[in-house]
N, C-alpha and C positions, 0 to 999 in steps of 0.2 A: 523544377519537375511540377508539372501540376495535374492533382488525378480530380476525377468526379463523383469518384466511390468510395470517399472513406464515410464510411459509418452512416451510411445511407438509408433512409426510411420513405416508404411508400403510402399512402394513406387514402382511400378510396371510399368514396359516398355517392349513395343511393337512394332511391325511394321506389316508389310505385313501377312493380313488373321489374325489381331489381334484381328479384333472386338468376332467372333465368340469364340476365347481362353477366352477376355475378359468376355464374356457374361457368358462363365460357371464358370469361378473362381468367378464372382460377386454372383452366383445362388447359390453358395455352401457355403457362409458366412452365419453365425448366426445373428441374430437380437442384439444380446448382443455383437457384436464382440467389443472388450476393446481398438482398436487404429482407428484413421484415416488413409484412403488409399487415396494415389494418383496416378493415373493412367496418365500414358504420350504414346500416341500412334503416329508414324509419319503418319498425316494427309495431304490432300492437300491443298497448301494454298490458291489455287484458288476456293475452294468451302465449301461453308459452312458446319461443323460439325453436324451430328444428331445421334455422340455416345451419349451423355449425356441421349436422349429420347432411346435408343436403349436399353442402360445397366439399365435404371429405369423400364422398363419392365419385367427384370429379376431377379433384385434385391431385396431385404427383407429390405436392408439398404437407407437412402435415399441419393441421387444422387444430386452433386452439383457442376454446372458447371462453372470452375472461372471464374471470373469476371476480366478483363483489367485493371477497373477504381481502382481500390486499392488494397491492400493486401487481402487476404481472410484468415480468423484465423482457426486454424485445430480444429476439435472437433471429439472425440471418436464416432465411431458409425458410420461415413459418409463416402462415397465415393465422393473424389474430382475429375472431369473430365478436363482434360487442353482441351484449344480448338485450333485450329488450327492456323498454322503461329504464334507463339508465342513459344519463349524457357520459361520453368519453374525454380525455385529457391525455396528452402527451407530457410528460413530467418527467426530465432526468432518465430518458431511456427508459422507463416505464410506461405500461397504460393502465391508467387508472379510470375507474368509474365512480362516478357521483349521482346523485338521484335528486339535483336539482329541482327545482320547481319554479322552472322558466314558463314561459309564453313562446314556447318554440317546439316543432314535434322532437322525439325521443329516437335514436340518440341524434343530437344537434352536429351537425356536418360541420357547422360553420367553427363553433367551438374545438372541435378535433383539429380542423387545418389551422386555426389561430394558434393554437398551445405547439402544434408540431413546428410550426414554423419559428415561433420564438427559440424552438430546442433546437429545430436543425438548420434554419437559413436556407443557404443555399443547396444543402444536401438531402433537401426534400423534396417529393413528386408527389404532387397533388392529382386525383382522376375522380371526374364528377361524370358519373352513369344517368342514365333513364331515371326520371323522377319528376315530380310534380312539384309546384312554388320553386321558391328563388333560394332555399336552404344552402349556402355553400359561396355563394355571389359575393360576401364579404369577408369568409374565411378566404375567397380565391385572392381576393387584393392583399391580404395580410401574406400569403403566398410570394406572392410577385414583389409586396414590398421588401421581403427579406430574400430577395434573389432565387428563389424556389421554380420549379416547371409545374405548369397546371396543363392539364391534359383531359378534353372531355371527348366524351361520345359522340360520335357525328348525328345533332339532331335529325337530319333527313331519315334516318335508319332506327334511330330510337322510338321506343315503343311508347313512351312519354317524354318529349322534349322539352319543355319546360324548364327543368332543372337546368341542363349544360345551358340553354336559351339564355339564362338568366344573368349569367359571367360577363360582364363589359368585355368585347372583344379585345383590348388591349391587356388584359388577365391572362388569354387564353394562349398557349405555346403551340399546341397543338390537337387540329380536330382529326379523330382517328375512328376506323369503324371497330367494332367491338372486337373482333378477330387480333386484330393488329394492334391492341394496347397493349397484349403480354409481351410481343415481342421487341415494340417500341421503349417499354420499358427495361429490359435487357439489355439494349443498346446503351441507353441513358445511363445504365449504372457501369457499365464498364471504363476502365482504363483509358484515359487518352493524354498520349505522353506528348507533350507540346517541348520544344526546342528552346535553350536559354533567351534570355532579353537580346545578347548581343548577336545569336544567330535568329531571331527571329524578326527582324527588322524590313530586310530587303523581300522575301516572301510574302511577309503581311502587307506590306506596299503595294507589293506587285497586285496582291488578290483586290485590295482594297480599290484600286487603280481599275480593274477590272470592273468590280460590282459598280463604281460608278458612271462608265461608260456605260453598262447596259440600262441602269436605271435615272440616270440624270442624280442620283443624291449623293452626295460629299460627303464620307465617310471617312475620311485620311485624318482628318483632324479631331476626331474622338479619340480616347483615352486606349491604350494598347491593353490595358489588363481589363476594361472592360468586355471591350471589342474579341478579346481572346477569351475570355471564358463562353460568349457565345459562341463564336466561331467553333469552340472545341466539344460543345453541343452538338452541333451540324455536323462536326465532322464523326462523332460516334454513332450519330443516325445512319449518314451515309457508309458509315464502314472505311472510313479514310485515316491511316494513320499519318500523313505528315501534312504540313499545311500545302506544300506542292503538289501532292496528289489531291487535296481537298480543289486548289485551283483549277486542275486540269478536269475533274470531277464538275465544274461550276461551267466551264465550255463544253461540256458535252452535253449538261442537263441544264438546261437554260431555265426550266423550271425552279430549280434548285434556287437561284438567285432570288426571286421572290421569299421564298423562305427564310432564307436568310438575313434578308431586310427586313420581314417581319422580328426576326430575334434580335436585330439592331434596335428596332423601334419600339420594342414592348417597353409601357412604364404605364404607371397605375396614377390614381387620382382619389377624392373623396370630396365629399361634402365638408366643408370647415376642417380641413387637415391643418392641426394648430391652431386648437380654438384661439388660445392667448393672443395670437397675432391675427386672427381675423378680429376678434374682440377690440383689439388695437385699432386695425382700420376704421373700426364702426363707430369708437368713439372719439379718434382725432384725425382721421385721415378723410373719410365720407364726410361728415360735416361740414371741412374746412374747402371740399371740393363742391359740394352743393351750393353753398353762400357764393363759390365765387363763379360759378357759374349761373347762378340765379340774376346775376348782375350782366352776364353774356349772352343774352338771349334765352338762357334756359336749354343750353344745348350740351352735353356730358358726352363724352367721346372715352372710351374704355377698350384696352386689347388685352386678352388673353392667350400668350403665346403660349406654344406646346400642351394645347387645354387636353388633352387627350380624349377622354368618354365625355367633358363636357362639365362636371362636377365643379370644379374650381369658376368658372366663368358663370355660372347660375348662384353659387353661395355670392359672388358679388354683387350681382343681379337681386338677390335676397336683400342684400345688406342694404341696398340703393334703396329697393319698393317699400323696405321697412321704415326707412329717415323719410323718405316724401311723404308715405300716404296717400291720400287721395289724389293728392298735388302731381301725385307722375303721370296723368291725364295730360296735362298743360308739359310735360318736359318731351324733349327729343334726344332719347337715350339711344346711343348705339354701344354695344360689346363686342368687337370682331374677337372671334373665338377661332384660332388657328391650329393647324398640326398637321404633321406629314402624312401620318396615316388614315388612309381614306375609310377603312371601316370602324375607326373612330368616330370621324366625323358623322358619318350614317346614323350611329350610334346617336349621338351628341344629340343631333337634331329631332331627333324623336322626345326626347327629355323625356324618355319612360324609364326610372328606375325601381329595382326590389325593395321589398319595404326594409330589410335589414341594413340597407347602403344608406337608408337616411338615419342611422343610429344617432348621429352628430348635428342632426339638423332638431334646432328646437321646437318645440310640440309645436306652438304657435304658430311658427313657419310652415309646418307641414298643414296644419288645416288652414290658414289663409292663401296659399300660393303653391299647394299640390291638389290634384284630382286623383282620386282612389279610381283604378281601372282595374281589371282581369289579371293581368301580370304585374303589379306594384301600383306605385305612384309617378302620375305626370305631372311636369310643370305645367304651370294654366298658360293658355296661350298668350297672355297679355306678355307675359316674361319670356316665352320662346318667342315671340315677335322681337324682343328688345336684342338679343344675342343673336350675333350673325356669325355663322359658322362655315369656314372654308380651308381648304387645302393649300398647305403652304412649306416649302423649306424654308426655315427662318436663316440657313446659311447663306440663300441667294436671295431671298424674298424682299421685295420693296415695302416699305417703313408705310404705315397709316400715320397719314400727319394730324397734327393736332389733338393729340390724344393728353388726355387729362390721367388717366393712370395706366401702366404698363404692370401687368403680374407673368411673372415668368419665374415658377418655383424649381428646384431642382433638376435642370436642364443644365444649365453652364459646370456642373459637377462632371458631365459626361464628355465635356470639351476641352481642347487642349488651349493653353492661353492666347495663343493667336487668333481662335476664331472665337471664343471669348469674347475678346475686346472689338471683334468685328461684331458681334453681336449686342453688346454694350452699345456700341456706337451707333447701331440701328435704332436701339431705343432711344438713345441720347437724342437722335433727329425727330423722333416723334413726340417727344416729351419738351423738347425746347420753346417751342411758340407756348406753351401752355405754364412751364414751370412746372410740369407735373411730377407725378410721385414712380418711384420703380419698386415693386415688390416681389420679393427676390424669396427662394427656401432658406429655411434655416440654417443646412446641410452646402450649402454654399461657400464656396473658397474664393471665387471671383472677389475682388476689391476694385470696384469702380472706380477711374480717375476723380482725384479731392475737385482737379479744375472742373469736371463736370457733372458730378454728384455731390450732394451734401448729404453724410449719415444721419438721418433723425432715427431708427433704434436697432441698435447695434444687434440685438439678441434677436429681431427677426428679417434683419435683412431690408430695413424700409429707408430708399432714399428720396431725394428731393432733386429734380434736375435744377441745374445752374444754368448749362449753355448747351451749345448744339456739339457735335463731337471734333474732338479735334483734326482728324480726319474725314473727310467728306467722302463717302466711298458713292454715293447714290448720284452721280452727276453733280453739274455746276451748281452747288447750292450754298454759296458762300454767303453769309450773314455776320454782322457785327456782333459781337460778345455781347451777353445782355448783362447788367449790373448783378450784381450775387444777391440773390434775396435776404431777407431777414433772417437772423438766425432762430433755433428752435429755443423760446425762452422759457419760460416754467412749465416743466412737465405735469403738474397736475392741471393745465387747462384742459378744457372737454373739446376744444379745437384748436387747430394750427392757427398761426397768423396768416392775414393774407400775404402770398406774395408780394413783394416788391413790382414796381410796373416796369415793363422792359424798354431798353432806349430805344432811338429809333434805327429802323433797321434798313440798311441801302437795297436798294432794288435794282436787280444784276438785268442788263440786256435781255436774257433769256426770258425775264419774269415779264419785262415791259412788253416782250412781242407777244410773250402769252395771252396778256390782256388786253393788249390790242386784238389779236387774233380773236379771242373769246365773246370782244363787245361786237365785233363786224358779225363773228357767226351768228352770235342770237339774235340781232337785228335781221338777218336774213331769215334764220330757223323760226323767228317765234310763230310766223304766220304760215310754216308750212306743216301740212297733215303728217306727213310721215315721221316717225321716231329716228331720230338723228344723234347718234353720240359722237364724240371726238374723243381720240386716246392717245396717247404716247405709246414709248414701247415697253413704258415699265408699266402697260394699262392704267394710269392715272387717266381720270376725265377731265378734258379740258374744257369740253363744251357738251350741252345736252339741252335739248330743246323740252317744253311743257310736254308734247307730245310723247317724247321718249320716261320722260318722268312716269308719265300717266299709265303707258304700258308697260314699263318695268317696275312700278310700285314704287319707287324711289319720292319719299315726302319731301326733304331738304334739297337744296340747290345742288350740295353732292359734287361740288367743285373739290379736283385734289384725291377726290376718294378714288379706292382701286376699283375700276371697274366689275370685277370677275367677283370679288368679296363683297360688294351694295347691293348688288342685282340677284336676288332670291329665287332658288327654283331652277336656273340656269343649270344646264347639264357643264360643269366646273373644264373638264379634260379636255369635252368637245369643242366648246369655245373657246378655249385657251390655245388647243392645237392649233386650230382655224386663224386665230390672230397673228399666234407667231408665223403661221406660215405666210399671210400676207407680209408681216414686215423682211421675211426672209426673201421671198419670191419676187415681192414688188409686183403682188397680181392679186385680181379679186378673187374671194374665195368666197363662197357661198354655204348657208347653212340652211337645210329646209326644215321643216316642220318640227322645228324645236318641241317638245312639249316642257315646259315647267313643272318642277319637282311638285309633287301630289303632297308632301308635306308642309309645301311653303303657302303663304297668301297668293290667290289666284291660280291654284290649281286646277288643270284641264283645261288649260289656254297653250294654244300654238303659235310658234312664230318663226319668219323666215330671216334670217339675217344674212345682210349683204357686207361682206366687210372689203373695204375697197382702201387703197394706199394713198397718202396725200404728203405730196412736199412740198411746204405752204412758198419757199425760193431754194436758189442750188446754197447748198452747205445748209441749210437749215435742219431742223429736227423731222423725222421721220414722224407721219401721225397716221391715225388710222380713221375712215370715217365709218361707223357701224350705222347702215339702214335698218329699221325693223318694221315690218308687217305682221299685222296681227291675223292669221290664216285658220283663226282656229273654226268661224263656222265653214269654211271651204272644207279643213280635215274631217269636221264633225261631218259635213253633208258626205265625202268620200266616203269615210268610215260607215256612215248610214248605207249610201248606195254600194258600197263591198257587202254589208252585212246583209243587206236584201239581195244582191246577188249570191252571195252564199245560199241564205235562205231559201233561195229560188231555185238554187242548183240542187240543194238539200231534198227540199219538196220534190223536183221533177225526179231526183234517184227514188224517192220512198215512193212515189206513185209508181212507178217503173218497176220496182221491188213488189208494190202492192199487187198492180196487174197482173207480174207473172205468177206471183201466188195463189191470184183469185182464179187463173187459168187451170194453176194447178189442182184447186181445190174442187174446181167443175169437175175436172176428169175423176178425182178420186170420189165426189158425190156419185156421178155416173155409174162408175164401176162398184159404188155400195150400192145402188140401188139392185143392180142383176143381182149382187150379191143376195140382197135383202129378199128379192121373188125368189133364189132357188131356197135360201132356208125357209121360205115360207111354206111351199111345197112340202119340202122336210118335214117341217112341223104339222102338215096334217097328216101324214104319215105316221108320222111318231103318236099323234093324237090316240089313232085308233089304235095301235099297240098298246097304248097306255088304257084304253078302257079295256081291252082284253086282259090285261095285267091286273085291272083292279077288280073284274071278277074273281079272279083266283086268289086275289089277296083278299075278299071277303070268305072265300072256302077256308082260308087258313086262318082266320080271325077266330072261324066257332072252333076249329080244333084247338087253338092255344087258348081259348076259353076252359074247355075242360081241363086241359093241361093244367091251368091256372089251380082251377078246382082241388085238384090233387096235389098242388105245391101247398095251397095254405092248409089240407088237412097236415102234411108234413111236418109244417111250420109249426103246428101247435102241438106234434109228437116233440119236436126240436126243444120248445119254449121249455115242456115238463122236464124234458132231460138237465137243460140248463140251468134251472133252478135247483135239481139236484146235486148237480156241478158244484153250482156255487156255494149250495150248504156245506157240500166236503170243502170246497175251498177256504172257506172261511173257519172251520174246523183246523183245516192244516196251516193256517196261518196264526191260529192261537197255539197251536203245540209249538209252531217255528218260534211263534214269541218267549215261549215259556224254553226252548232248548238255549234262546240267543242269551235269557238272562242266566240260564245255568252256567252257560259257557263264561258269563261274564263273571259269575262269581266264581268261576272255577280259576280264571286268569288273577282274579281278587287274589284268593288262596295261592297260588303257585307264586305270585310278588310278595305276598309275605313271608310263603316258607322260604323265599328265595335272599329276602331279607335277612329273616331268622338266623339261616345256614352260614350267611356270610358276616352276622354278628357272633355266633357261637363260638367260643373258644376250644369247644373239645372236637372231637371227631365223630362227624355225622354224616350220615347216607342214607339217601331214599331208594327204596328198592321198590319196583311194581310185583306185587305182588302173587300174578300170574307167573310170571315165566321167572322170577328173582333177576331182573336185569335193571341197571343202576339208573335212575330216574334223576337225581341230583346229588350231590358232595360237597361239602363248604370246603373252605380254601385249608381247613386243617390238615385232612383228609389229602388234598391234591398235592400240600408240600410233602407231605409223607410218601405220598405216591410216586413223587419226582417230576411232577407236571404232566404225568401222563393222563391223555385223553381216553377218559373211561366210562362216557354218559352213554346209556345205549349196548353195552357188554353187559351179558352174563356174570353175576359173581364169581361164578367158577371159573371167569376165565382172568379175573380181576387178582384173587387174592390164590395161594397155594402153600402147601404144608401139610403136616399130619394131622394137624386141628381140623382142617377147610370140612371136611368130611362130617365131625360133630356140628358145625356152626350151620353146615347146608340143612343138618335135619332139624336143628331146633329152630330152622325159619321156615321149613315146611310147614312142624307142628304147629306154629303160630299163625298160620295161615290156615289151618284146619280149626284149631280150636284158639278162637281172639280170646288172648291173655295174654299180659307184658312178663318176658322172661329174661331173669338176670344171668348170663352164664357165668361158671367158671372160668378162670384163665386159659386161654386159647393161645397156641402161638400158630401166628401165618405169616406168610412171608407176600412179596408182590409176584407175581407171575412173570418168568422169564429173568427175577432179578432175585435168586434166593438169598443173594448175600445181604437184601432187605428183608429183615425179619422181627416182628414186635409180639410180645405177649399181652392180649387185650382183653379187658373182659366186658362183653357185649352186654346192650340193654334192647331188646327186641320189645318194639312199642307196636302191635296192630292199629291201622287207621281205616275205618268204615265211614262209609258215606252215610246220612244225617235217615235217610228212609229206607235202610239195608243193613243187616249186620254177617253181610259177607264182608272179608277184608279186602280193600284193593290196592293196598300199599302199606309198605312197611317201614318204620322209623328205627333203624339200627344206630345206637350211641353205643361208642366205644371210647374205653379208658384205659391208658396203660395201666399195666400191673404193678401194684408198687414195689 
């Protein structure tokens, strides 16, 4: 049973304008979201971040702002927000913050993605939202390396598309509108139950056959485990429970076939991946190839198969350029870089990469062979011209002849043994004439035949071709076996020994016919002004005249080259389709006004191509004659005419619109003139009325002046009254300040009194002298009174008993005649509790104010009679 959501993790990176995008994303997540989500947005390190509180208002899931104090454990169904001025890593199921001082924005999306990929592998989903710069591009490559899924917000609708656009297309699984990312995440994290290996073979074979029939791309030879992981993800997204259901879905939705093929073809690369392997090439292989090719016309031909986004092909170009130095201008260097993914080839042709993707490029190479641009670094034009990119299905492709080095890294691991051998035979055919080298990935399990290849370096899977393929699958190309080359001798030597000279090769009848045909055609076509190319059914150039070489920008003879990959700038699919149609239908096909690609040399030129089927003799091979005419002037003239016509039509439309507008404005002006005339008459009448009104205003002004004089007199009286009130107010303020000071002193005394009462060990009570009510009582009395609340009660309501009257009389006496009195033992009890009684000897102390002799409080000190 295979599942895709065991301990999964979702990480999200964004930059400028990311708050809105993050808010929309978290608002679309369900409450039962089955994985933790870590959000990292570039924030101002000098200002506190409120991102957590903003998202909390939009999210149905708990939002946790990660703390710097200790690692935070990840839990399903929670959103973790990274604060500002900190980098974030995912380690052992925890979110860890670090304040590293590195030259990159904080928090770094690259660091987050790379560490999460290392911990979670295939169970990681990375999301890149709106933002500026290229942070996240290198991390996304690490996610794809580990088998994870990468999703980007649709750059067309993102507020700032630079960040999602910086990712190589081969590293992106899904391009989605921001509102759809949440549901897509939920789908990807669902369980997908697949049948066992025994039950999967038939439905899988049928599904792949269906895909191959619709795309002309063969996937049935790929490893089942790899294919099934990618099918399972598409099944989750399209909500199909079984492979048979998904096959039915493919038939009903042809656009899903394209998405499935993209999932199959996803692969990543990088500059100088496995630096030690490229260092071996630099020290041992490249110098030997240069030395050999120096003696063979300074022509060096390299094939980078499955090149993805071109980093590997450019890496080899950098090594060669570094070795040759200024001598490179005297060499004819062609690096054929092919891949099945058209978007990857388009990306590679630009040679433009984000800065953080160049982390493994030596600083010296970066300064010499790259040019800084707005969105990163671009490979110099000289090296871009040396690398020829083309789309090719390697399982059905035509091999490039006379290749000196083939690089095909980590592709064969996805193929079954049968297809692996087919591809290795393809490489052997390309390398046999030069006894060149084969450079495979270190993870490859395929082992080339010892009769065809000699192992040079086991660790980095580098081989040297000894002979052509055992079974020649590319037509009648039989040739005698070459003698084995010299063995690899001293491992410390700085270059390889030159390969031994091959023995003579038998020339087949087909090759003799081709040579004869080429000689005759060149004689005839040499003086023809038209550009003429003759191809065979494998797109191989048999004859090409000088006019065609000039028109197509071909600098060498180009015999036996693949026409579609040799000619730069032609629309590959359109021209290939036309050639295939000519061979299939034996009819002439015309492709009109083909524009050369703007990214290639000679951009802006237009050609008319006429492709005619030709057969030299009965039973001979089918050939195609391509006649090309430069119609750039005609097309440009036509475009200029169209532009002029468009401008004329636009001008006529604008003039007509302007004429209508002027007519309308003229009528409006006439109406406005009549209105102005009427308004002028009204103004004259109004002026007469205003004259009369002005005279009334003058009379009223005299009255107002008299009234103003009265107001001035009243104002003087009010000012005098105000001064008296001010004096009174000052006196009141002074008195208020005195009262406030007295109140403060009174509060202090009460506080001191309360503290004293609290600490006094005997029975103490403070009474109001006026009404003999209780003002305060200490804890001893409270305890004896059984906790009864007596503050504010008359003392007569507190005590009872036969001696209460005598105690009351003594209290009043002290009020009248302020002196301290000590009573005889008096028996008193608690009111309403006659059973609680005690005999006390009371000391009554009068308390007077400092400025008065009258008693305002009584201090009643009671001791139990011995």
